[in-house]
All heavy atoms as a GROMACS GRO file, in nm:
protein
  557
    1PRO      N    1   1.625   1.548  -5.538
    1PRO     CA    2   1.484   1.557  -5.512
    1PRO      C    3   1.458   1.630  -5.380
    1PRO      O    4   1.531   1.611  -5.284
    1PRO     CB    5   1.434   1.415  -5.504
    1PRO     CG    6   1.557   1.330  -5.498
    1PRO     CD    7   1.672   1.410  -5.545
    2ALA      N    8   1.352   1.704  -5.377
    2ALA     CA    9   1.316   1.779  -5.256
    2ALA      C   10   1.253   1.686  -5.153
    2ALA      O   11   1.182   1.592  -5.186
    2ALA     CB   12   1.217   1.890  -5.291
    3VAL      N   13   1.282   1.713  -5.026
    3VAL     CA   14   1.226   1.634  -4.916
    3VAL      C   15   1.105   1.710  -4.861
    3VAL      O   16   1.114   1.828  -4.833
    3VAL     CB   17   1.331   1.614  -4.806
    3VAL    CG1   18   1.271   1.540  -4.688
    3VAL    CG2   19   1.452   1.540  -4.860
    4ALA      N   20   0.993   1.641  -4.848
    4ALA     CA   21   0.872   1.704  -4.798
    4ALA      C   22   0.888   1.732  -4.649
    4ALA      O   23   0.946   1.650  -4.576
    4ALA     CB   24   0.752   1.614  -4.821
    5PRO      N   25   0.841   1.847  -4.600
    5PRO     CA   26   0.852   1.876  -4.457
    5PRO      C   27   0.762   1.782  -4.377
    5PRO      O   28   0.660   1.735  -4.425
    5PRO     CB   29   0.804   2.021  -4.446
    5PRO     CG   30   0.720   2.043  -4.567
    5PRO     CD   31   0.776   1.953  -4.675
    6LEU      N   32   0.804   1.755  -4.255
    6LEU     CA   33   0.724   1.671  -4.166
    6LEU      C   34   0.601   1.749  -4.120
    6LEU      O   35   0.608   1.869  -4.100
    6LEU     CB   36   0.805   1.630  -4.044
    6LEU     CG   37   0.924   1.538  -4.070
    6LEU    CD1   38   1.003   1.517  -3.943
    6LEU    CD2   39   0.877   1.405  -4.125
    7PRO      N   40   0.489   1.681  -4.100
    7PRO     CA   41   0.371   1.751  -4.049
    7PRO      C   42   0.395   1.796  -3.905
    7PRO      O   43   0.474   1.738  -3.832
    7PRO     CB   44   0.260   1.646  -4.056
    7PRO     CG   45   0.331   1.515  -4.059
    7PRO     CD   46   0.466   1.540  -4.124
    8ALA      N   47   0.328   1.903  -3.866
    8ALA     CA   48   0.342   1.955  -3.730
    8ALA      C   49   0.286   1.852  -3.632
    8ALA      O   50   0.187   1.786  -3.660
    8ALA     CB   51   0.265   2.086  -3.717
    9PRO      N   52   0.351   1.837  -3.516
    9PRO     CA   53   0.299   1.741  -3.418
    9PRO      C   54   0.162   1.784  -3.367
    9PRO      O   55   0.134   1.902  -3.353
    9PRO     CB   56   0.402   1.743  -3.307
    9PRO     CG   57   0.483   1.866  -3.327
    9PRO     CD   58   0.469   1.906  -3.471
   10VAL      N   59   0.079   1.686  -3.342
   10VAL     CA   60  -0.055   1.711  -3.289
   10VAL      C   61  -0.050   1.686  -3.139
   10VAL      O   62  -0.010   1.578  -3.096
   10VAL     CB   63  -0.158   1.617  -3.356
   10VAL    CG1   64  -0.296   1.638  -3.295
   10VAL    CG2   65  -0.159   1.638  -3.506
   11PRO      N   66  -0.086   1.786  -3.057
   11PRO     CA   67  -0.081   1.764  -2.911
   11PRO      C   68  -0.179   1.655  -2.870
   11PRO      O   69  -0.287   1.644  -2.925
   11PRO     CB   70  -0.120   1.899  -2.852
   11PRO     CG   71  -0.181   1.976  -2.963
   11PRO     CD   72  -0.134   1.916  -3.092
   12GLU      N   73  -0.136   1.574  -2.772
   12GLU     CA   74  -0.224   1.470  -2.721
   12GLU      C   75  -0.322   1.530  -2.621
   12GLU      O   76  -0.293   1.630  -2.558
   12GLU     CB   77  -0.141   1.362  -2.652
   12GLU     CG   78  -0.053   1.284  -2.748
   12GLU     CD   79   0.021   1.172  -2.680
   12GLU    OE1   80  -0.025   1.126  -2.574
   12GLU    OE2   81   0.124   1.132  -2.732
   13ALA      N   82  -0.436   1.466  -2.608
   13ALA     CA   83  -0.535   1.512  -2.511
   13ALA      C   84  -0.479   1.495  -2.370
   13ALA      O   85  -0.404   1.401  -2.343
   13ALA     CB   86  -0.664   1.433  -2.526
   14ALA      N   87  -0.513   1.584  -2.283
   14ALA     CA   88  -0.468   1.575  -2.144
   14ALA      C   89  -0.531   1.452  -2.079
   14ALA      O   90  -0.644   1.415  -2.110
   14ALA     CB   91  -0.509   1.701  -2.068
   15PRO      N   92  -0.457   1.386  -1.990
   15PRO     CA   93  -0.515   1.269  -1.923
   15PRO      C   94  -0.634   1.308  -1.836
   15PRO      O   95  -0.642   1.420  -1.788
   15PRO     CB   96  -0.401   1.215  -1.838
   15PRO     CG   97  -0.300   1.325  -1.830
   15PRO     CD   98  -0.324   1.416  -1.946
   16ALA      N   99  -0.725   1.215  -1.819
   16ALA     CA  100  -0.843   1.239  -1.736
   16ALA      C  101  -0.800   1.266  -1.593
   16ALA      O  102  -0.701   1.213  -1.545
   16ALA     CB  103  -0.936   1.120  -1.743
   17ALA      N  104  -0.874   1.347  -1.523
   17ALA     CA  105  -0.842   1.381  -1.384
   17ALA      C  106  -0.858   1.261  -1.292
   17ALA      O  107  -0.788   1.248  -1.194
   17ALA     CB  108  -0.931   1.495  -1.337
   18VAL      N  109  -0.948   1.170  -1.328
   18VAL     CA  110  -0.971   1.051  -1.245
   18VAL      C  111  -0.903   0.934  -1.313
   18VAL      O  112  -0.927   0.908  -1.431
   18VAL     CB  113  -1.123   1.023  -1.231
   18VAL    CG1  114  -1.147   0.895  -1.153
   18VAL    CG2  115  -1.192   1.141  -1.166
   19ALA      N  116  -0.817   0.867  -1.242
   19ALA     CA  117  -0.745   0.753  -1.299
   19ALA      C  118  -0.840   0.636  -1.318
   19ALA      O  119  -0.919   0.604  -1.230
   19ALA     CB  120  -0.630   0.713  -1.208
   20ALA      N  121  -0.831   0.576  -1.434
   20ALA     CA  122  -0.912   0.458  -1.461
   20ALA      C  123  -0.850   0.337  -1.392
   20ALA      O  124  -0.729   0.334  -1.372
   20ALA     CB  125  -0.919   0.434  -1.613
   21PRO      N  126  -0.928   0.239  -1.356
   21PRO     CA  127  -0.870   0.120  -1.294
   21PRO      C  128  -0.775   0.052  -1.393
   21PRO      O  129  -0.796   0.057  -1.513
   21PRO     CB  130  -0.990   0.031  -1.264
   21PRO     CG  131  -1.109   0.097  -1.321
   21PRO     CD  132  -1.071   0.233  -1.370
   22GLU      N  133  -0.669  -0.009  -1.341
   22GLU     CA  134  -0.571  -0.073  -1.428
   22GLU      C  135  -0.634  -0.190  -1.502
   22GLU      O  136  -0.712  -0.265  -1.446
   22GLU     CB  137  -0.452  -0.126  -1.346
   22GLU     CG  138  -0.364  -0.020  -1.291
   22GLU     CD  139  -0.410   0.031  -1.155
   22GLU    OE1  140  -0.505  -0.021  -1.096
   22GLU    OE2  141  -0.349   0.127  -1.110
   23SER      N  142  -0.597  -0.201  -1.628
   23SER     CA  143  -0.642  -0.314  -1.707
   23SER      C  144  -0.562  -0.437  -1.664
   23SER      O  145  -0.441  -0.430  -1.646
   23SER     CB  146  -0.618  -0.285  -1.855
   23SER     OG  147  -0.626  -0.403  -1.930
   24GLN      N  148  -0.628  -0.548  -1.648
   24GLN     CA  149  -0.558  -0.670  -1.611
   24GLN      C  150  -0.456  -0.707  -1.719
   24GLN      O  151  -0.353  -0.767  -1.690
   24GLN     CB  152  -0.657  -0.785  -1.589
   24GLN     CG  153  -0.743  -0.770  -1.466
   24GLN     CD  154  -0.665  -0.776  -1.336
   24GLN    OE1  155  -0.572  -0.853  -1.322
   24GLN    NE2  156  -0.701  -0.691  -1.243
   25ASP      N  157  -0.485  -0.671  -1.846
   25ASP     CA  158  -0.394  -0.703  -1.955
   25ASP      C  159  -0.263  -0.627  -1.943
   25ASP      O  160  -0.159  -0.675  -1.986
   25ASP     CB  161  -0.458  -0.669  -2.091
   25ASP     CG  162  -0.579  -0.758  -2.119
   25ASP    OD1  163  -0.588  -0.867  -2.060
   25ASP    OD2  164  -0.664  -0.717  -2.200
   26ALA      N  165  -0.266  -0.506  -1.886
   26ALA     CA  166  -0.146  -0.424  -1.877
   26ALA      C  167  -0.058  -0.463  -1.759
   26ALA      O  168   0.054  -0.415  -1.749
   26ALA     CB  169  -0.187  -0.277  -1.866
   27MET      N  170  -0.106  -0.550  -1.674
   27MET     CA  171  -0.029  -0.588  -1.556
   27MET      C  172   0.066  -0.703  -1.586
   27MET      O  173   0.041  -0.785  -1.673
   27MET     CB  174  -0.123  -0.628  -1.443
   27MET     CG  175  -0.206  -0.512  -1.397
   27MET     SD  176  -0.249  -0.532  -1.228
   27MET     CE  177  -0.387  -0.422  -1.220
   28LEU      N  178   0.175  -0.705  -1.511
   28LEU     CA  179   0.272  -0.813  -1.521
   28LEU      C  180   0.252  -0.908  -1.404
   28LEU      O  181   0.214  -0.866  -1.295
   28LEU     CB  182   0.414  -0.758  -1.515
   28LEU     CG  183   0.455  -0.661  -1.624
   28LEU    CD1  184   0.592  -0.603  -1.593
   28LEU    CD2  185   0.458  -0.731  -1.758
   29ASP      N  186   0.277  -1.035  -1.426
   29ASP     CA  187   0.275  -1.133  -1.318
   29ASP      C  188   0.416  -1.144  -1.263
   29ASP      O  189   0.513  -1.144  -1.338
   29ASP     CB  190   0.229  -1.269  -1.370
   29ASP     CG  191   0.085  -1.267  -1.417
   29ASP    OD1  192   0.000  -1.216  -1.343
   29ASP    OD2  193   0.058  -1.317  -1.527
   30TYR      N  194   0.428  -1.156  -1.132
   30TYR     CA  195   0.558  -1.168  -1.068
   30TYR      C  196   0.547  -1.261  -0.949
   30TYR      O  197   0.450  -1.253  -0.872
   30TYR     CB  198   0.608  -1.030  -1.022
   30TYR     CG  199   0.744  -1.033  -0.957
   30TYR    CD1  200   0.860  -1.045  -1.033
   30TYR    CD2  201   0.757  -1.025  -0.819
   30TYR    CE1  202   0.985  -1.049  -0.974
   30TYR    CE2  203   0.882  -1.029  -0.758
   30TYR     CZ  204   0.995  -1.040  -0.837
   30TYR     OH  205   1.120  -1.044  -0.777
   31THR      N  206   0.643  -1.352  -0.936
   31THR     CA  207   0.649  -1.438  -0.819
   31THR      C  208   0.754  -1.383  -0.725
   31THR      O  209   0.870  -1.366  -0.764
   31THR     CB  210   0.683  -1.584  -0.859
   31THR    OG1  211   0.583  -1.630  -0.951
   31THR    CG2  212   0.686  -1.674  -0.737
   32VAL      N  213   0.713  -1.352  -0.604
   32VAL     CA  214   0.801  -1.292  -0.504
   32VAL      C  215   0.912  -1.391  -0.470
   32VAL      O  216   0.886  -1.510  -0.446
   32VAL     CB  217   0.721  -1.252  -0.379
   32VAL    CG1  218   0.811  -1.193  -0.273
   32VAL    CG2  219   0.609  -1.155  -0.416
   33GLN      N  220   1.036  -1.342  -0.468
   33GLN     CA  221   1.154  -1.423  -0.438
   33GLN      C  222   1.196  -1.401  -0.293
   33GLN      O  223   1.161  -1.302  -0.231
   33GLN     CB  224   1.269  -1.385  -0.532
   33GLN     CG  225   1.235  -1.392  -0.680
   33GLN     CD  226   1.198  -1.532  -0.724
   33GLN    OE1  227   1.273  -1.626  -0.701
   33GLN    NE2  228   1.082  -1.545  -0.786
   34ASP      N  229   1.277  -1.494  -0.240
   34ASP     CA  230   1.334  -1.477  -0.106
   34ASP      C  231   1.406  -1.343  -0.099
   34ASP      O  232   1.483  -1.309  -0.191
   34ASP     CB  233   1.435  -1.588  -0.074
   34ASP     CG  234   1.368  -1.715  -0.026
   34ASP    OD1  235   1.258  -1.707   0.031
   34ASP    OD2  236   1.426  -1.823  -0.046
   35GLY      N  237   1.381  -1.267   0.004
   35GLY     CA  238   1.448  -1.138   0.022
   35GLY      C  239   1.377  -1.021  -0.043
   35GLY      O  240   1.413  -0.906  -0.020
   36ASP      N  241   1.277  -1.047  -0.128
   36ASP     CA  242   1.202  -0.938  -0.192
   36ASP      C  243   1.116  -0.866  -0.090
   36ASP      O  244   1.064  -0.927   0.005
   36ASP     CB  245   1.108  -0.992  -0.301
   36ASP     CG  246   1.175  -1.016  -0.434
   36ASP    OD1  247   1.291  -0.975  -0.452
   36ASP    OD2  248   1.110  -1.078  -0.521
   37THR      N  249   1.099  -0.737  -0.110
   37THR     CA  250   1.004  -0.658  -0.035
   37THR      C  251   0.918  -0.584  -0.136
   37THR      O  252   0.956  -0.568  -0.253
   37THR     CB  253   1.074  -0.554   0.055
   37THR    OG1  254   1.146  -0.462  -0.029
   37THR    CG2  255   1.169  -0.620   0.154
   38ALA      N  256   0.802  -0.537  -0.093
   38ALA     CA  257   0.717  -0.458  -0.183
   38ALA      C  258   0.792  -0.335  -0.231
   38ALA      O  259   0.783  -0.297  -0.348
   38ALA     CB  260   0.587  -0.421  -0.113
   39GLU      N  261   0.868  -0.272  -0.142
   39GLU     CA  262   0.945  -0.152  -0.178
   39GLU      C  263   1.049  -0.185  -0.286
   39GLU      O  264   1.064  -0.113  -0.384
   39GLU     CB  265   1.014  -0.095  -0.054
   39GLU     CG  266   1.087   0.035  -0.079
   39GLU     CD  267   0.996   0.152  -0.108
   39GLU    OE1  268   0.888   0.160  -0.048
   39GLU    OE2  269   1.033   0.236  -0.193
   40GLY      N  270   1.120  -0.295  -0.268
   40GLY     CA  271   1.222  -0.334  -0.365
   40GLY      C  272   1.162  -0.371  -0.501
   40GLY      O  273   1.216  -0.335  -0.606
   41ILE      N  274   1.050  -0.440  -0.498
   41ILE     CA  275   0.981  -0.476  -0.623
   41ILE      C  276   0.933  -0.349  -0.692
   41ILE      O  277   0.943  -0.335  -0.814
   41ILE     CB  278   0.865  -0.573  -0.596
   41ILE    CG1  279   0.921  -0.706  -0.541
   41ILE    CG2  280   0.783  -0.597  -0.722
   41ILE    CD1  281   0.815  -0.798  -0.483
   42ALA      N  282   0.881  -0.255  -0.614
   42ALA     CA  283   0.834  -0.128  -0.671
   42ALA      C  284   0.949  -0.055  -0.742
   42ALA      O  285   0.933  -0.004  -0.853
   42ALA     CB  286   0.775  -0.039  -0.562
   43ARG      N  287   1.066  -0.053  -0.678
   43ARG     CA  288   1.182   0.012  -0.742
   43ARG      C  289   1.223  -0.062  -0.869
   43ARG      O  290   1.254   0.001  -0.969
   43ARG     CB  291   1.300   0.016  -0.644
   43ARG     CG  292   1.294   0.133  -0.552
   43ARG     CD  293   1.428   0.153  -0.480
   43ARG     NE  294   1.400   0.164  -0.338
   43ARG     CZ  295   1.432   0.074  -0.246
   43ARG    NH1  296   1.499  -0.033  -0.277
   43ARG    NH2  297   1.398   0.092  -0.121
   44LEU      N  298   1.221  -0.193  -0.864
   44LEU     CA  299   1.260  -0.275  -0.980
   44LEU      C  300   1.172  -0.246  -1.101
   44LEU      O  301   1.221  -0.236  -1.214
   44LEU     CB  302   1.252  -0.424  -0.942
   44LEU     CG  303   1.287  -0.525  -1.049
   44LEU    CD1  304   1.435  -0.517  -1.084
   44LEU    CD2  305   1.254  -0.665  -1.001
   45PHE      N  306   1.041  -0.232  -1.078
   45PHE     CA  307   0.946  -0.212  -1.188
   45PHE      C  308   0.906  -0.065  -1.206
   45PHE      O  309   0.819  -0.036  -1.289
   45PHE     CB  310   0.822  -0.298  -1.167
   45PHE     CG  311   0.849  -0.445  -1.188
   45PHE    CD1  312   0.874  -0.529  -1.080
   45PHE    CD2  313   0.851  -0.500  -1.315
   45PHE    CE1  314   0.899  -0.664  -1.098
   45PHE    CE2  315   0.876  -0.634  -1.335
   45PHE     CZ  316   0.901  -0.717  -1.227
   46VAL      N  317   0.967   0.025  -1.132
   46VAL     CA  318   0.942   0.169  -1.140
   46VAL      C  319   0.792   0.199  -1.122
   46VAL      O  320   0.728   0.260  -1.207
   46VAL     CB  321   0.996   0.231  -1.272
   46VAL    CG1  322   0.994   0.382  -1.265
   46VAL    CG2  323   1.135   0.181  -1.303
   47VAL      N  324   0.738   0.147  -1.013
   47VAL     CA  325   0.599   0.172  -0.976
   47VAL      C  326   0.594   0.210  -0.829
   47VAL      O  327   0.693   0.196  -0.757
   47VAL     CB  328   0.507   0.050  -1.002
   47VAL    CG1  329   0.503   0.015  -1.149
   47VAL    CG2  330   0.550  -0.070  -0.921
   48ARG      N  331   0.482   0.256  -0.783
   48ARG     CA  332   0.466   0.291  -0.642
   48ARG      C  333   0.436   0.166  -0.560
   48ARG      O  334   0.354   0.082  -0.600
   48ARG     CB  335   0.352   0.392  -0.626
   48ARG     CG  336   0.386   0.528  -0.681
   48ARG     CD  337   0.271   0.626  -0.654
   48ARG     NE  338   0.308   0.757  -0.703
   48ARG     CZ  339   0.279   0.803  -0.825
   48ARG    NH1  340   0.209   0.728  -0.908
   48ARG    NH2  341   0.318   0.923  -0.860
   49LYS      N  342   0.499   0.156  -0.446
   49LYS     CA  343   0.474   0.043  -0.355
   49LYS      C  344   0.326   0.035  -0.321
   49LYS      O  345   0.267  -0.074  -0.320
   49LYS     CB  346   0.558   0.061  -0.227
   49LYS     CG  347   0.526  -0.038  -0.119
   49LYS     CD  348   0.604  -0.006   0.007
   49LYS     CE  349   0.531  -0.054   0.129
   49LYS     NZ  350   0.596  -0.015   0.253
   50ASP      N  351   0.265   0.149  -0.293
   50ASP     CA  352   0.122   0.152  -0.258
   50ASP      C  353   0.036   0.094  -0.370
   50ASP      O  354  -0.067   0.032  -0.343
   50ASP     CB  355   0.077   0.294  -0.224
   50ASP     CG  356   0.138   0.345  -0.094
   50ASP    OD1  357   0.191   0.263  -0.016
   50ASP    OD2  358   0.136   0.467  -0.072
   51ASP      N  359   0.076   0.117  -0.497
   51ASP     CA  360  -0.001   0.063  -0.609
   51ASP      C  361   0.009  -0.090  -0.613
   51ASP      O  362  -0.089  -0.159  -0.641
   51ASP     CB  363   0.047   0.122  -0.742
   51ASP     CG  364   0.010   0.270  -0.756
   51ASP    OD1  365  -0.078   0.317  -0.682
   51ASP    OD2  366   0.072   0.338  -0.841
   52ILE      N  367   0.129  -0.143  -0.586
   52ILE     CA  368   0.145  -0.290  -0.581
   52ILE      C  369   0.056  -0.348  -0.471
   52ILE      O  370  -0.016  -0.445  -0.493
   52ILE     CB  371   0.292  -0.328  -0.558
   52ILE    CG1  372   0.375  -0.296  -0.683
   52ILE    CG2  373   0.305  -0.478  -0.522
   52ILE    CD1  374   0.523  -0.321  -0.667
   53LEU      N  375   0.061  -0.287  -0.353
   53LEU     CA  376  -0.020  -0.337  -0.242
   53LEU      C  377  -0.169  -0.329  -0.276
   53LEU      O  378  -0.245  -0.424  -0.251
   53LEU     CB  379   0.010  -0.258  -0.114
   53LEU     CG  380   0.153  -0.268  -0.061
   53LEU    CD1  381   0.169  -0.180   0.063
   53LEU    CD2  382   0.193  -0.411  -0.032
   54ARG      N  383  -0.212  -0.217  -0.336
   54ARG     CA  384  -0.354  -0.197  -0.367
   54ARG      C  385  -0.406  -0.299  -0.467
   54ARG      O  386  -0.509  -0.363  -0.445
   54ARG     CB  387  -0.377  -0.055  -0.419
   54ARG     CG  388  -0.521  -0.023  -0.454
   54ARG     CD  389  -0.538   0.121  -0.499
   54ARG     NE  390  -0.439   0.164  -0.597
   54ARG     CZ  391  -0.444   0.135  -0.726
   54ARG    NH1  392  -0.543   0.062  -0.775
   54ARG    NH2  393  -0.349   0.178  -0.809
   55VAL      N  394  -0.335  -0.318  -0.580
   55VAL     CA  395  -0.387  -0.408  -0.684
   55VAL      C  396  -0.384  -0.554  -0.640
   55VAL      O  397  -0.455  -0.636  -0.697
   55VAL     CB  398  -0.315  -0.391  -0.820
   55VAL    CG1  399  -0.330  -0.251  -0.873
   55VAL    CG2  400  -0.170  -0.432  -0.813
   56ASN      N  401  -0.305  -0.583  -0.536
   56ASN     CA  402  -0.297  -0.720  -0.487
   56ASN      C  403  -0.373  -0.740  -0.356
   56ASN      O  404  -0.362  -0.846  -0.292
   56ASN     CB  405  -0.150  -0.760  -0.470
   56ASN     CG  406  -0.082  -0.776  -0.605
   56ASN    OD1  407  -0.106  -0.873  -0.675
   56ASN    ND2  408  -0.003  -0.678  -0.642
   57ASN      N  409  -0.450  -0.638  -0.317
   57ASN     CA  410  -0.531  -0.644  -0.194
   57ASN      C  411  -0.447  -0.681  -0.072
   57ASN      O  412  -0.490  -0.761   0.013
   57ASN     CB  413  -0.649  -0.742  -0.210
   57ASN     CG  414  -0.743  -0.698  -0.318
   57ASN    OD1  415  -0.779  -0.581  -0.327
   57ASN    ND2  416  -0.782  -0.790  -0.404
   58ILE      N  417  -0.327  -0.624  -0.065
   58ILE     CA  418  -0.240  -0.646   0.050
   58ILE      C  419  -0.258  -0.525   0.142
   58ILE      O  420  -0.240  -0.411   0.098
   58ILE     CB  421  -0.093  -0.659   0.006
   58ILE    CG1  422  -0.077  -0.779  -0.088
   58ILE    CG2  423  -0.001  -0.671   0.127
   58ILE    CD1  424   0.059  -0.788  -0.155
   59PRO      N  425  -0.295  -0.546   0.268
   59PRO     CA  426  -0.319  -0.434   0.359
   59PRO      C  427  -0.194  -0.348   0.378
   59PRO      O  428  -0.083  -0.399   0.380
   59PRO     CB  429  -0.358  -0.500   0.490
   59PRO     CG  430  -0.394  -0.641   0.456
   59PRO     CD  431  -0.318  -0.676   0.332
   60ALA      N  432  -0.214  -0.217   0.390
   60ALA     CA  433  -0.103  -0.125   0.418
   60ALA      C  434  -0.036  -0.171   0.546
   60ALA      O  435  -0.102  -0.215   0.640
   60ALA     CB  436  -0.155   0.018   0.432
   61GLY      N  437   0.096  -0.163   0.550
   61GLY     CA  438   0.170  -0.208   0.666
   61GLY      C  439   0.212  -0.354   0.655
   61GLY      O  440   0.298  -0.400   0.729
   62SER      N  441   0.152  -0.428   0.561
   62SER     CA  442   0.192  -0.566   0.536
   62SER      C  443   0.295  -0.567   0.426
   62SER      O  444   0.322  -0.466   0.362
   62SER     CB  445   0.071  -0.650   0.494
   62SER     OG  446  -0.024  -0.654   0.597
   63ASP      N  447   0.355  -0.682   0.402
   63ASP     CA  448   0.452  -0.693   0.294
   63ASP      C  449   0.425  -0.821   0.217
   63ASP      O  450   0.339  -0.901   0.254
   63ASP     CB  451   0.596  -0.691   0.349
   63ASP     CG  452   0.694  -0.627   0.253
   63ASP    OD1  453   0.667  -0.626   0.130
   63ASP    OD2  454   0.798  -0.577   0.297
   64VAL      N  455   0.499  -0.841   0.111
   64VAL     CA  456   0.486  -0.960   0.028
   64VAL      C  457   0.564  -1.075   0.091
   64VAL      O  458   0.652  -1.053   0.174
   64VAL     CB  459   0.535  -0.931  -0.116
   64VAL    CG1  460   0.445  -0.829  -0.184
   64VAL    CG2  461   0.679  -0.882  -0.115
   65LYS      N  462   0.532  -1.197   0.048
   65LYS     CA  463   0.598  -1.316   0.102
   65LYS      C  464   0.658  -1.396  -0.014
   65LYS      O  465   0.598  -1.405  -0.122
   65LYS     CB  466   0.498  -1.402   0.178
   65LYS     CG  467   0.440  -1.334   0.300
   65LYS     CD  468   0.331  -1.420   0.364
   65LYS     CE  469   0.270  -1.356   0.486
   65LYS     NZ  470   0.213  -1.226   0.468
   66ALA      N  471   0.773  -1.458   0.010
   66ALA     CA  472   0.838  -1.542  -0.091
   66ALA      C  473   0.739  -1.647  -0.141
   66ALA      O  474   0.666  -1.707  -0.063
   66ALA     CB  475   0.962  -1.608  -0.033
   67GLY      N  476   0.735  -1.663  -0.273
   67GLY     CA  477   0.645  -1.760  -0.336
   67GLY      C  478   0.510  -1.702  -0.374
   67GLY      O  479   0.437  -1.760  -0.454
   68GLN      N  480   0.477  -1.585  -0.319
   68GLN     CA  481   0.349  -1.519  -0.349
   68GLN      C  482   0.349  -1.473  -0.493
   68GLN      O  483   0.447  -1.419  -0.543
   68GLN     CB  484   0.332  -1.401  -0.254
   68GLN     CG  485   0.200  -1.332  -0.261
   68GLN     CD  486   0.189  -1.222  -0.154
   68GLN    OE1  487   0.284  -1.190  -0.084
   68GLN    NE2  488   0.072  -1.163  -0.146
   69LYS      N  489   0.239  -1.497  -0.563
   69LYS     CA  490   0.223  -1.448  -0.701
   69LYS      C  491   0.145  -1.318  -0.693
   69LYS      O  492   0.036  -1.314  -0.640
   69LYS     CB  493   0.151  -1.552  -0.786
   69LYS     CG  494   0.232  -1.679  -0.803
   69LYS     CD  495   0.164  -1.776  -0.894
   69LYS     CE  496   0.230  -1.910  -0.905
   69LYS     NZ  497   0.371  -1.917  -0.902
   70ILE      N  498   0.206  -1.212  -0.748
   70ILE     CA  499   0.143  -1.080  -0.744
   70ILE      C  500   0.134  -1.021  -0.883
   70ILE      O  501   0.200  -1.067  -0.977
   70ILE     CB  502   0.219  -0.984  -0.649
   70ILE    CG1  503   0.362  -0.960  -0.698
   70ILE    CG2  504   0.216  -1.035  -0.507
   70ILE    CD1  505   0.437  -0.851  -0.622
   71LYS      N  506   0.052  -0.919  -0.895
   71LYS     CA  507   0.039  -0.841  -1.019
   71LYS      C  508   0.119  -0.712  -1.002
   71LYS      O  509   0.117  -0.651  -0.896
   71LYS     CB  510  -0.108  -0.805  -1.046
   71LYS     CG  511  -0.198  -0.924  -1.066
   71LYS     CD  512  -0.178  -0.983  -1.202
   71LYS     CE  513  -0.279  -1.094  -1.229
   71LYS     NZ  514  -0.253  -1.159  -1.356
   72ILE      N  515   0.188  -0.673  -1.108
   72ILE     CA  516   0.262  -0.546  -1.109
   72ILE      C  517   0.187  -0.453  -1.204
   72ILE      O  518   0.174  -0.482  -1.323
   72ILE     CB  519   0.407  -0.566  -1.160
   72ILE    CG1  520   0.480  -0.675  -1.081
   72ILE    CG2  521   0.481  -0.433  -1.157
   72ILE    CD1  522   0.501  -0.646  -0.936
   73PRO      N  523   0.135  -0.341  -1.150
   73PRO     CA  524   0.061  -0.248  -1.237
   73PRO      C  525   0.157  -0.172  -1.328
   73PRO      O  526   0.278  -0.167  -1.302
   73PRO     CB  527  -0.006  -0.154  -1.136
   73PRO     CG  528   0.084  -0.155  -1.018
   73PRO     CD  529   0.141  -0.295  -1.012
   74PRO      N  530   0.104  -0.110  -1.434
   74PRO     CA  531   0.189  -0.029  -1.521
   74PRO      C  532   0.248   0.088  -1.444
   74PRO      O  533   0.186   0.138  -1.349
   74PRO     CB  534   0.094   0.021  -1.630
   74PRO     CG  535  -0.035  -0.046  -1.609
   74PRO     CD  536  -0.034  -0.112  -1.475
   75SER      N  537   0.364   0.133  -1.484
   75SER     CA  538   0.430   0.246  -1.417
   75SER      C  539   0.351   0.374  -1.439
   75SER      O  540   0.305   0.402  -1.550
   75SER     CB  541   0.572   0.263  -1.470
   75SER     OG  542   0.631   0.375  -1.408
   76THR      N  543   0.336   0.451  -1.333
   76THR     CA  544   0.272   0.583  -1.344
   76THR      C  545   0.371   0.691  -1.303
   76THR      O  546   0.334   0.805  -1.283
   76THR     CB  547   0.148   0.591  -1.252
   76THR    OG1  548   0.186   0.561  -1.118
   76THR    CG2  549   0.040   0.494  -1.298
   77LEU      N  550   0.498   0.654  -1.288
   77LEU     CA  551   0.600   0.750  -1.245
   77LEU      C  552   0.668   0.812  -1.364
   77LEU      O  553   0.677   0.760  -1.468
   77LEU     CB  554   0.704   0.681  -1.155
   77LEU     CG  555   0.646   0.616  -1.030
   77LEU    CD1  556   0.757   0.545  -0.952
   77LEU    CD2  557   0.585   0.720  -0.939
   0.00000   0.00000   0.00000
């Protein structure tokens, strides 16, 4: 029997120039462990440190603290 050819891929629309705010549903909950840093957590979840600080209202120059419950935004990298 003959195999039907696959349809041509349809290009996806380009993302909007302005990033939409992160959906709370798309975020992960994480409890900061002893020895964790915002930079280390960012590497672990493949996200930007600045994004973690921003979504958790942590001032730039500050860091996370053990026991703190934070939100991890979706990766944009």
